[in-house]
N, C-alpha and C positions, 0 to 999 in steps of 0.2 A: 447445385450438384453437377459434378462433371459427368459427361457421357463418353463412352468409348470412342466416339468419332470426333469429339471436340479437339480442335487445334490449340496449341499453346496460346495463340492470339485470342481465341474464343474464351478460354478459361481466365486470361488476364483481363479481358474486356468486361467480364461479369463479376470479377473479384471486387470486394469492397475494401480497397486499400486506403489505409490511414497512416500517412507518413508524417504526422505532426511530430515535432520534437517533444521531448519530456517536458520541458518548460511550457511549451504551447499547450500540451495536453493538460498539465496542471492548471494553467490559467483558464482554458475552456471549461474544465470541470468545477472550478470555483465559481466562475460566472454562472454556469448552468445551475448550480446548486444554491446560488445566492450566498456564498460564503466569503468572509473576509479573511485575509491572510493571517492577521494578527490572532484571530479566534482559533484558526487551524493550528498556528504555531503553539498557542497556549494549550490547546487540547493534546498536541502531540508530546508535550513535555520535552521538546528538542530545545537546544540553545537557539535563541532568537536569530542572532546573526547567521549561524550555520543553516538553520531552517529557510531563511530568505534566500541564501546562496544556493541550496538545493532546489528550491522552487524556480529560481532563475537560471538554473542549468549551469551554474558556476562551479558546483562542487559534485563530485561523485560519491555519494554516501554509501555506507555499508547497507546490507540487506536489512539489518534490524533498524537503522534510521529510517529507511523507506517504510518499513511497517509502522513505525511510530507515526510518520506522516500519514499513513493510511487510517490509523485511528484518529488522528486530527481532523481528517477530512470526513470521517464517519463513512468510510467505504465498507461495502459488503466483501465477502470472500472473493467473488469474481472480479470486482472493481479493484481490489487490492492486488490481485494477481497481475492485472493489466498494469498498474502502477509499478509493480516490482520488475516486470519484464521491460517496460519502457525505461526504467531506471537502471537497466543493466543487470538485474538479479534474477535468480530463479523464482518462479511462482511458488506459492505455497504448495508443499508436496502432500498428497494424500496418505503417504506411508510413513511420514514423520510425525512422532508423537507431539513435539512442540508445535509444529505447523497446524496439526489438527486442533489443538487447544486454541491457537491464535484465530483460526478460521471460525471456530465455535464463538469465540468472543466478538469477532467482527460481525458475523451474522446475527448475533443477539443484541448488537448496538451498544456493547459495553465500552466503558472508558478504558483508557491504557492502564490506569492505576488498578481497576478491577481485574483486567487481564493479567497484570503483574501479580496480584494477589493469588489469583488461580494458579499461575505458572509456578510461583513460589510454593504453594501448598501442595503441588503435585510433583515438586523436586525438579522443576525445569528452570533454565536460565531466564531471568526477567529482562526487561528493556531498560527500565529507569534506575534500577538498584535501590528502589525504595520499598519494594514489597517486603512484607513482614515487619519493617521498622515502624510502621504505623500502629502496630499492635503491641509494642514494647511498653 
């Protein structure tokens, strides 16, 4: 916590700065969690080539694609917000209905398909375009 008498140098010296790139952060998270990229890609329902390019930092994905990756990595809301921000997108917003639903799903360990079903049932845009079609 900053004190009124702290200098900028004091504040910077005490800050926990993490300047890893997006791809470094992804790689470190996968290692820390003991996850394999191919499993994350399958769980995310992203195109395989595109997903590997995202994780390598070669592509700049949309916010929705990053959220899919968060589901693939089984991140919680806080971790997903970090992934989104590191990927150049806005964090999940607490005043956005769709984001609230997504956060709920992430925090409850739901798969992307279950989240899509919930979004579909609540009249929100899905991620994979498959929601509702499983029930026809």
